[in-house]
C-alpha positions in Angstrom: 16.5 -81.8 82.1 15.5 -82.0 78.5 11.9 -83.0 77.7 9.4 -83.0 75.0 6.1 -81.3 76.1 3.0 -79.5 75.0 1.3 -76.4 76.3 -1.9 -77.0 74.3 -3.4 -79.9 72.4 -3.2 -80.0 68.6 -1.2 -81.5 65.7 2.3 -82.9 66.1 4.0 -79.5 65.7 2.6 -78.4 69.1 5.3 -80.5 70.7 8.2 -78.5 72.0 11.6 -79.7 73.2 13.4 -77.8 75.9 14.5 -77.6 79.5 12.1 -78.4 82.3 12.8 -78.7 86.0 13.9 -82.2 87.1 11.1 -83.8 89.1 11.6 -85.1 92.7 10.2 -88.5 93.6 7.3 -88.7 96.0 7.1 -91.2 98.9 6.2 -94.1 96.7 7.9 -93.0 93.5 11.1 -93.7 91.5 13.2 -91.1 89.7 14.2 -92.8 86.5 16.9 -91.8 84.0 15.2 -92.6 80.8 17.2 -94.5 78.1 14.3 -95.2 75.7 10.6 -94.3 75.4 8.0 -95.5 72.9 5.2 -94.0 71.0 1.7 -95.4 71.1 -1.6 -94.4 69.3 -3.1 -93.3 72.7 -0.2 -90.8 73.0 -1.2 -89.1 69.8 -4.9 -89.1 70.8 -4.1 -87.3 74.0 -1.7 -84.8 72.3 -4.3 -84.0 69.6 -7.2 -83.6 72.1 -9.1 -86.5 70.6 -9.0 -88.2 74.0 -9.3 -85.7 76.8 -7.7 -85.9 80.3 -6.9 -83.2 82.7 -3.4 -82.4 81.7 -0.6 -80.9 83.9 1.1 -77.8 82.4 3.3 -78.2 80.5 2.4 -81.8 79.7 5.0 -84.4 78.8 3.4 -87.1 76.6 4.4 -90.8 76.5 3.2 -94.0 78.1 6.3 -96.3 78.0 9.9 -96.0 79.1 12.9 -98.0 80.2 15.9 -96.8 82.1 17.8 -96.8 85.4 16.6 -95.8 88.9 18.4 -92.7 90.1 16.5 -92.0 93.4 13.6 -93.6 95.3 11.0 -92.2 97.7 11.0 -93.2 101.4 8.1 -95.6 100.9 9.6 -97.5 98.0 10.5 -101.1 98.9 10.7 -103.0 95.6 13.4 -101.0 93.9 16.8 -99.4 94.6 19.1 -96.9 93.0 20.9 -98.5 90.0 18.1 -100.9 89.2 17.2 -101.3 85.5 13.4 -100.9 85.1 10.6 -100.3 82.6 7.3 -98.7 83.0 4.0 -98.1 81.3 0.6 -96.5 82.0 2.1 -93.0 82.1 0.9 -89.9 80.4 -2.7 -90.9 81.2 -5.3 -89.9 83.8 -3.4 -86.7 84.6 0.0 -88.4 85.0 3.1 -86.9 83.4 4.5 -89.0 80.5 7.9 -90.4 79.6 9.4 -88.2 76.8 12.0 -86.7 79.2 15.5 -87.4 80.4 14.2 -88.0 83.9 10.8 -89.0 85.0 9.1 -89.9 88.3 6.8 -92.9 88.3 4.8 -94.6 91.1 6.4 -97.9 91.9 3.2 -99.8 91.2 3.6 -99.0 87.4 7.3 -100.1 87.3 8.9 -103.5 86.7 12.4 -104.9 86.9 14.2 -105.1 83.6 16.4 -108.2 83.0 20.0 -107.5 82.2 19.8 -109.3 78.9 17.0 -107.1 77.5 17.9 -103.8 75.8 16.2 -100.6 77.0 14.8 -100.0 73.5 13.2 -103.4 73.4 11.6 -103.0 76.8 10.1 -99.6 76.0 8.8 -100.9 72.6 7.2 -103.9 74.3 5.6 -102.2 77.3 2.1 -101.0 76.6 1.5 -103.3 73.6 2.8 -106.3 75.5 0.7 -105.7 78.6 -2.3 -105.1 76.3 -1.7 -108.4 74.5 -1.3 -110.3 77.7 -4.4 -108.9 79.3 -6.5 -109.7 76.2 -5.1 -113.2 75.7 -5.1 -114.5 79.3 -7.3 -112.4 81.6 -10.0 -112.0 78.9 -9.9 -114.7 76.3 -8.1 -117.3 78.5 -6.3 -118.7 75.5 -5.1 -122.3 76.0 -2.5 -124.6 74.4 -3.9 -126.3 71.3 -6.5 -123.6 70.5 -6.7 -121.6 67.3 -6.6 -117.8 67.2 -7.1 -115.4 64.4 -5.3 -112.1 64.8 -6.6 -109.3 62.6 -3.6 -107.0 62.0 -0.8 -109.3 63.0 2.0 -106.9 62.0 0.8 -104.0 64.3 2.2 -103.1 67.7 -0.3 -105.1 69.7 -0.9 -107.7 67.0 2.7 -108.7 66.7 2.8 -109.2 70.5 -0.4 -111.3 70.3 1.1 -113.5 67.6 4.2 -114.2 69.6 2.5 -114.8 72.9 -0.1 -117.1 71.4 2.7 -119.1 69.8 4.5 -119.2 73.2 1.3 -120.6 74.7 1.2 -123.4 72.1 -1.8 -122.1 70.0 -2.2 -122.3 66.3 -1.9 -118.7 65.0 -3.6 -117.3 61.9 -2.9 -113.6 61.2 -3.7 -111.0 58.6 -1.5 -108.2 57.2 -1.8 -105.7 54.3 1.2 -106.3 52.1 3.8 -108.9 51.4 6.5 -107.3 53.5 4.2 -107.2 56.5 3.1 -110.7 55.9 6.7 -111.9 55.9 7.3 -110.1 59.3 4.3 -111.9 60.8 5.6 -115.2 59.5 9.0 -114.4 61.0 7.2 -113.9 64.4 5.9 -117.4 64.2 2.4 -117.3 62.7 1.3 -120.6 61.2 -0.9 -119.0 58.5 -0.7 -115.4 57.2 -3.3 -113.9 55.0 -2.6 -110.9 52.8 -6.1 -109.4 53.1 -5.6 -107.3 50.0 -5.1 -110.4 47.9 -7.1 -113.2 49.6 -10.4 -113.5 51.4 -10.0 -113.8 55.1 -13.3 -115.7 55.4 -12.4 -118.3 52.7 -8.9 -118.9 54.0 -9.8 -119.2 57.6 -12.7 -121.5 56.7 -10.2 -123.8 54.9 -7.5 -123.9 57.5 -9.8 -123.9 60.6 -13.0 -125.6 59.4 -14.3 -125.9 63.0 -13.8 -122.2 63.6 -11.3 -120.2 65.6 -11.4 -120.2 69.4 -10.3 -116.6 69.7 -10.9 -113.8 67.2 -8.6 -110.8 68.0 -9.9 -107.6 66.4 -7.5 -104.6 66.0 -9.5 -102.6 63.4 -11.2 -99.3 64.3 -14.4 -100.7 62.6 -15.0 -104.3 63.8 -16.7 -106.7 61.6 -19.0 -108.7 63.9 -20.6 -110.7 61.1 -17.2 -112.0 60.0 -16.1 -112.7 63.5 -19.2 -114.6 64.6 -19.2 -116.6 61.3 -15.5 -117.6 61.8 -15.6 -118.3 65.5 -16.1 -121.8 66.9 -18.7 -122.7 69.4 -18.0 -120.7 72.5 -15.5 -118.6 70.6 -14.2 -115.5 72.3 -13.8 -112.2 70.5 -11.4 -109.6 71.9 -11.9 -105.9 71.1 -9.1 -103.3 71.7 -10.0 -100.5 69.3 -13.0 -98.7 67.7 -13.8 -96.1 70.3 -16.3 -94.4 68.0 -17.5 -97.4 66.0 -21.2 -98.3 65.9 -21.3 -101.5 63.7 -24.3 -103.8 63.3 -24.2 -106.9 65.6 -25.5 -110.3 64.7 -27.2 -111.1 68.0 -28.9 -114.3 67.1 -25.9 -116.2 65.6 -23.7 -114.8 68.5 -25.7 -116.2 71.3 -26.7 -119.5 69.5 -23.0 -120.2 69.2 -22.5 -119.3 72.8 -19.8 -116.8 71.9 -18.5 -114.1 74.2 -17.2 -110.5 73.6 -14.4 -109.0 75.5 -13.6 -105.3 75.4 -11.0 -103.7 77.6 -8.7 -100.8 78.1 -5.2 -101.5 79.3 -4.9 -98.4 81.4 -7.7 -99.6 83.6 -5.9 -102.8 84.7 -4.9 -103.0 88.3 -1.3 -102.9 89.3 -1.5 -106.6 90.3 -2.8 -107.5 86.8 -0.1 -105.5 85.2 2.6 -107.2 87.3 1.4 -110.6 86.3 1.7 -109.6 82.6 5.1 -107.9 83.2 6.6 -110.9 84.8 5.8 -113.1 81.9 6.8 -110.5 79.4 10.2 -110.2 81.1 10.7 -114.0 80.9 9.8 -114.1 77.3 12.0 -111.1 76.3 14.9 -112.5 78.3 14.7 -115.9 76.6 14.0 -114.6 73.1 10.5 -116.0 72.9 9.2 -112.4 72.6 10.8 -109.9 70.3 10.2 -106.2 69.9 9.5 -105.0 66.4 11.1 -101.6 66.1 10.7 -99.6 62.9 12.2 -96.2 63.8 14.6 -94.9 66.4 14.6 -91.2 66.8 16.2 -88.7 69.2 14.2 -86.7 71.7 14.6 -83.6 69.5 12.4 -85.4 66.9 9.5 -86.2 69.2 7.1 -84.3 66.9 8.2 -86.4 64.0 7.7 -89.6 66.0 4.1 -88.5 66.7 3.6 -87.6 63.0 4.8 -91.1 61.9 2.6 -92.8 64.5 -0.5 -90.7 63.6 0.0 -91.4 59.9 0.2 -95.2 60.6 -2.8 -95.2 62.9 -5.2 -93.0 60.9 -4.1 -93.6 57.3 -2.5 -97.0 57.4 0.8 -95.4 56.3 3.5 -97.9 55.2 6.2 -95.7 56.8 5.8 -97.6 60.1 6.3 -101.4 60.2 6.7 -101.6 63.9 7.2 -99.5 67.0 8.6 -96.0 67.1 11.2 -95.6 69.8 12.7 -92.3 71.1 16.3 -92.9 72.2 17.5 -90.6 75.0 21.0 -92.2 75.7 
């Protein structure tokens, strides 16, 4: 089978594309013919060595994929040959990733794919969708009628948060860095969109949500806790999903006087049951059109290195080249 893989960590050009042996499914695994895979920032961190796991050799990167089951292990009960599926949480903790024509995945990380949902959309919505769902519902417990501020509403996770919050019946305020991105966030359903390069986030939110926001979703690598606590309502909840190396100041007094709470989490540490809960709702929303994938680039497997370069530029430098997910199309 053809696969993209690395033999050592480093820049995007360490990615090779060539033939590897087709894997065989273990007792509780599926063999999946991959139709589409997606790139996430965590994939580039692992490839570069910024985040270190014990890696198989050679190592196939990639967390997300969608495709068709070609074989199942003897202990697999939830799936059968021919099923359309999607998966996430691969390429992590020593597991092989998804940038290959065929992959084996433990059934606990796989989910049925509705016939109406394209493979590319499922792959593009996998990790970011599960992350958004966990943060909104397991952590922040967002409810209908509440107000949420999404910092970075045009990003991979941010765009999922905006749509899910609207599907829940929340009022959504979101930020973006240019007019094109602002328009995309409006198209996703945000009630108020702030171009943070032209308008003050603090002033605008104070005007449209004078009692504060119930949920403050932070996507930046350097969180601004002073801003968050100032803008949150009493018992507001702040969700953190980035900033591994950040060490910002924290306004302890205002935070506890307001009875706020802070929620940090890593998607790949969720249990299979928690991911299944998220996946079932993601499937329903994708099938009904309430949730849409935002795909910026579709590249063939031969351009896996370019896919990583684009993602890295967007993550580290805020490159305008990427206005949505990068999908690698295999068939």
